[in-house]
C-alpha positions as CSV (number, residue, x, y, z in Angstrom):
1,M,-11.2,-19.1,-41.3
2,K,-13.0,-18.2,-44.5
3,N,-10.6,-20.3,-46.8
4,K,-11.2,-23.2,-44.2
5,I,-14.6,-23.2,-44.9
6,L,-14.5,-22.8,-48.4
7,Y,-11.9,-25.6,-48.9
8,A,-14.8,-27.8,-46.7
9,L,-17.4,-26.9,-48.5
10,L,-15.6,-27.7,-52.2
11,T,-14.3,-31.0,-50.3
12,L,-17.7,-32.1,-49.5
13,M,-18.8,-31.0,-52.9
14,L,-16.5,-33.6,-54.4
15,I,-18.0,-36.1,-52.2
16,T,-21.2,-35.8,-53.3
17,M,-19.8,-35.8,-56.9
18,V,-18.8,-39.1,-56.3
19,F,-22.1,-40.3,-54.7
20,L,-24.2,-39.1,-58.1
21,G,-21.5,-39.8,-60.4
22,N,-22.0,-43.4,-58.9
23,R,-25.7,-43.4,-58.9
24,A,-25.7,-42.3,-62.6
25,Y,-23.3,-45.0,-63.5
26,T,-25.6,-47.5,-61.7
27,H,-29.1,-46.4,-63.2
28,A,-27.3,-46.1,-66.2
29,K,-26.0,-50.0,-66.4
30,S,-29.3,-50.9,-65.3
31,Y,-31.1,-49.1,-68.1
32,E,-28.3,-51.0,-70.6
33,E,-29.3,-54.4,-69.2
34,V,-33.2,-53.7,-69.3
35,T,-32.6,-52.6,-72.9
36,A,-30.7,-55.6,-73.3
37,S,-33.5,-57.8,-72.0
38,L,-36.0,-55.9,-74.1
39,V,-33.8,-56.5,-77.5
40,E,-33.8,-60.1,-76.4
41,E,-37.4,-60.1,-76.9
42,M,-37.7,-58.7,-80.0
43,S,-35.5,-61.7,-81.7
44,A,-37.4,-63.2,-84.8
45,E,-38.2,-66.3,-82.7
46,K,-39.3,-64.2,-79.7
47,L,-41.4,-62.0,-82.1
48,A,-43.0,-65.1,-83.9
49,K,-44.0,-66.5,-80.9
50,F,-45.4,-62.9,-79.7
51,Q,-47.6,-62.9,-82.8
52,L,-49.2,-66.2,-82.3
53,K,-49.9,-65.5,-78.8
54,E,-51.4,-61.9,-79.9
55,L,-53.8,-64.4,-82.5
56,A,-54.7,-66.5,-79.5
57,E,-55.6,-63.5,-77.2
58,N,-57.9,-62.2,-80.2
59,F,-59.5,-65.3,-81.4
60,S,-60.3,-66.3,-77.6
61,F,-62.5,-63.4,-77.5
62,G,-60.4,-62.6,-73.9
63,L,-60.3,-65.7,-72.5
64,Y,-56.7,-66.0,-73.1
65,K,-54.2,-63.7,-72.1
66,N,-50.8,-62.5,-73.7
67,D,-48.8,-62.0,-70.4
68,K,-46.0,-61.4,-73.1
69,K,-47.1,-58.1,-73.9
70,K,-47.5,-57.0,-70.2
71,N,-43.7,-58.1,-69.7
72,L,-42.5,-55.8,-72.5
73,E,-44.5,-53.3,-71.2
74,D,-42.7,-53.6,-67.5
75,L,-39.3,-53.9,-69.4
76,K,-40.0,-50.7,-71.1
77,N,-41.2,-48.7,-68.2
78,A,-38.2,-49.7,-66.2
79,G,-36.0,-48.7,-68.8
80,E,-37.2,-45.4,-68.9
81,M,-37.3,-45.3,-65.3
82,H,-33.6,-45.8,-65.4
83,K,-32.8,-43.6,-68.3
84,K,-34.3,-40.8,-66.4
85,Q,-32.8,-41.3,-62.9
86,S,-29.3,-41.4,-65.0
87,Q,-29.9,-38.4,-66.9
88,Q,-31.2,-36.5,-63.8
89,Y,-28.1,-37.7,-61.3
90,T,-25.8,-36.8,-64.3
91,L,-27.3,-33.0,-64.5
92,Y,-26.8,-33.1,-60.5
93,F,-23.5,-33.8,-60.9
94,I,-22.9,-31.3,-63.7
95,L,-24.3,-28.5,-61.8
96,L,-21.9,-29.3,-58.5
97,L,-19.2,-29.6,-61.2
98,L,-20.2,-25.9,-62.4
99,G,-20.4,-24.9,-58.7
100,I,-16.7,-25.9,-58.4
101,L,-15.7,-23.9,-61.8
102,G,-17.5,-20.8,-60.1
103,A,-15.1,-21.1,-57.3
104,Y,-12.6,-19.7,-59.4
105,F,-13.8,-16.0,-58.2
106,L,-13.3,-17.1,-54.5
107,L,-10.0,-19.2,-54.8
108,S,-6.5,-18.5,-55.1
109,L,-5.1,-19.9,-58.6
110,R,-3.3,-22.5,-56.6
111,A,-6.0,-23.7,-54.5
112,F,-8.5,-23.7,-58.0
113,T,-6.3,-25.6,-59.7
114,F,-6.1,-28.4,-57.3
115,F,-9.9,-28.5,-56.7
116,G,-10.6,-28.1,-60.4
117,A,-8.0,-30.9,-61.3
118,I,-9.8,-33.3,-58.9
119,A,-13.0,-32.2,-60.2
120,A,-11.7,-33.1,-63.7
121,F,-10.2,-36.4,-62.7
122,T,-13.5,-37.5,-61.0
123,T,-15.6,-36.6,-64.2
124,L,-13.0,-38.4,-66.3
125,I,-13.4,-41.6,-64.3
126,F,-17.0,-41.5,-64.3
127,G,-16.6,-40.7,-68.4
128,L,-14.5,-43.9,-68.7
129,V,-16.7,-46.4,-67.1
130,T,-20.4,-45.2,-67.8
131,P,-21.8,-46.6,-71.4
132,I,-21.5,-43.6,-73.9
133,M,-23.6,-45.0,-76.7
134,M,-26.0,-47.6,-77.6
135,V,-26.2,-49.0,-81.0
136,T,-28.9,-51.7,-82.0
137,I,-29.0,-53.3,-85.8
138,H,-32.4,-54.2,-86.6
139,K,-34.2,-55.1,-89.8
140,E,-38.0,-54.7,-90.6
141,V,-39.5,-58.3,-91.4
142,E,-43.1,-59.1,-93.0
143,Y,-45.4,-60.5,-90.1
144,L,-43.1,-60.1,-87.6
145,G,-42.2,-56.4,-87.4
146,D,-39.2,-54.7,-86.8
147,V,-36.6,-57.4,-85.4
148,V,-33.3,-56.8,-83.5
149,L,-30.5,-58.4,-85.0
150,S,-27.6,-57.2,-82.7
151,F,-27.4,-54.8,-79.8
152,E,-24.2,-52.9,-78.5
153,S,-24.0,-50.5,-75.4
154,K,-20.2,-49.8,-74.4
155,G,-18.2,-47.1,-72.6
156,V,-14.7,-46.1,-73.5
157,I,-13.0,-49.1,-71.5
158,G,-15.3,-51.8,-72.2
159,S,-15.1,-50.6,-76.0
160,I,-11.2,-50.8,-75.7
161,V,-11.4,-54.3,-74.4
162,K,-13.6,-55.3,-77.4
163,L,-11.4,-53.7,-79.8
164,F,-8.6,-55.8,-78.7
165,D,-10.4,-59.1,-78.2
166,N,-11.5,-58.5,-82.2
167,G,-8.0,-58.3,-83.0
168,D,-8.4,-54.2,-83.7
169,V,-5.1,-53.5,-81.4
170,V,-4.1,-50.3,-83.4
171,V,-7.4,-48.5,-82.9
172,A,-7.6,-50.0,-79.4
173,L,-4.3,-48.6,-78.6
174,V,-5.2,-45.1,-80.1
175,I,-8.4,-44.7,-77.8
176,L,-6.4,-46.2,-74.6
177,L,-3.3,-43.7,-75.2
178,F,-5.5,-40.6,-75.9
179,S,-8.5,-41.2,-74.0
180,V,-7.3,-42.9,-70.7
181,L,-3.5,-42.9,-70.1
182,I,-3.0,-39.1,-71.4
183,P,-6.1,-37.5,-69.9
184,M,-5.1,-39.2,-66.9
185,L,-1.6,-38.2,-66.9
186,K,-2.5,-34.7,-67.6
187,T,-5.4,-34.1,-65.0
188,L,-3.3,-35.7,-62.2
189,S,0.0,-33.5,-63.4
190,L,-2.5,-30.2,-62.9
191,A,-2.8,-31.7,-59.2
192,F,0.6,-32.1,-59.0
193,V,1.7,-28.8,-59.9
194,A,-0.9,-27.0,-57.7
195,V,0.9,-28.9,-54.7
196,F,4.5,-28.7,-55.5
197,M,4.7,-25.8,-57.7
198,Q,7.3,-24.2,-55.2
199,T,9.8,-27.1,-55.1
200,K,13.0,-27.2,-57.0
201,F,11.0,-29.5,-59.6
202,A,8.8,-26.4,-60.8
203,H,10.7,-25.7,-64.1
204,G,10.5,-29.3,-65.1
205,I,7.1,-29.5,-64.2
206,V,6.2,-26.6,-66.3
207,K,7.7,-28.2,-69.1
208,F,6.2,-31.1,-68.8
209,F,2.8,-29.4,-68.2
210,K,3.4,-27.5,-71.4
211,M,3.9,-30.8,-73.4
212,L,1.1,-32.3,-71.9
213,G,-1.4,-29.3,-72.9
214,K,-0.5,-29.8,-76.7
215,W,-2.6,-32.9,-76.5
216,S,-5.7,-31.2,-75.1
217,M,-7.7,-31.0,-78.3
218,V,-6.8,-34.6,-79.0
219,D,-9.4,-35.5,-76.3
220,V,-12.4,-34.2,-78.5
221,F,-11.1,-35.6,-81.8
222,V,-10.8,-39.1,-80.0
223,V,-14.5,-39.1,-79.0
224,A,-15.5,-38.0,-82.3
225,T,-13.2,-40.7,-83.9
226,F,-14.7,-43.2,-81.5
227,L,-18.7,-42.4,-82.1
228,V,-18.1,-42.5,-85.5
229,Y,-16.3,-46.0,-85.2
230,L,-19.1,-47.4,-83.0
231,T,-22.1,-45.9,-85.6
232,V,-20.3,-47.5,-88.7
233,D,-22.8,-48.8,-91.3
234,K,-22.8,-52.5,-91.0
235,G,-25.2,-53.2,-93.8
236,E,-28.5,-52.9,-91.9
237,V,-30.3,-50.2,-90.5
238,S,-28.6,-48.7,-87.4
239,R,-30.2,-46.7,-84.3
240,A,-27.8,-44.9,-82.1
241,E,-28.6,-43.5,-78.6
242,V,-26.2,-41.2,-76.8
243,E,-25.8,-42.2,-73.1
244,V,-24.7,-40.0,-69.9
245,G,-21.2,-41.4,-70.2
246,L,-20.6,-39.1,-73.5
247,Y,-21.7,-36.0,-71.4
248,F,-19.2,-36.9,-68.3
249,F,-16.6,-37.2,-70.8
250,L,-17.3,-34.1,-72.8
251,A,-17.5,-32.3,-69.3
252,Y,-14.0,-33.6,-68.6
253,V,-12.7,-32.1,-72.0
254,I,-14.1,-28.7,-71.0
255,V,-13.3,-28.5,-67.3
256,S,-9.5,-29.9,-68.0
257,M,-9.1,-27.0,-70.4
258,L,-9.9,-24.0,-67.9
259,V,-8.0,-25.9,-65.0
260,S,-5.3,-26.2,-67.7
261,L,-5.5,-22.4,-68.4
262,S,-5.5,-21.8,-64.7
263,A,-2.5,-24.2,-63.9
264,D,-0.6,-22.2,-67.0
265,K,-1.6,-18.8,-65.2
266,M,-0.5,-19.9,-61.8
267,L,2.9,-21.0,-63.1
268,H,3.4,-17.9,-65.2
269,K,2.9,-15.7,-62.0
270,Q,5.5,-18.5,-59.8
271,L,8.0,-17.8,-62.6
272,K,7.9,-14.1,-62.2
273,A,7.9,-14.3,-58.5
């Protein structure tokens, strides 16, 4: 009875994680869209018009109002709101994830491996689709101020698509393999091992699991390489802002390692039995 209540609670926590992850993703995308609109207003042409309207407002002694100023303030406030909300939902998501990891002391290794693998897979999905980093290329122009020349905000999946479109096939395939396919396969194999550990395929699963385990640290390497690729100097001044997708992905890397250790321990016990 106690186990059933605990399993129901963990299932509810997983469902809540999906809800919180979706909210974090939605606000992160909204922040991306608002920032794109704000960046558009900071083009050389738009800034020139803004400066002219500022002069008109100053020389009209308040008779003419520069509505553009209010629009920019509204965009900035909306962007800050979405950014804060995405960070809050991500924090709640990670707290629930920690709660599931804490169940290690209450569950059998088999049950913990299964629920941990599902939690890791959920975290991975949001890490792949949620924006990871926002990069702007800008230049200080006399009389106009800070002019934005380009703007990029991508998650892992979006960046892989862009790399393919730009002809960087090798880089795209490496990131696709080590950031998407292998992590998914590894995480699903953990859940598979927990469910079917007593079948005749157990020894084959153990061998396959250990083979995938060798790639655990590659996830970290790919994230580092991916971020370096995004923030490479393109000849102008660049600004990079980390977004919540990176926290999802890094949380997945940590959780998958812990669940891998649990699964390894579980399999060793099963083989000795």
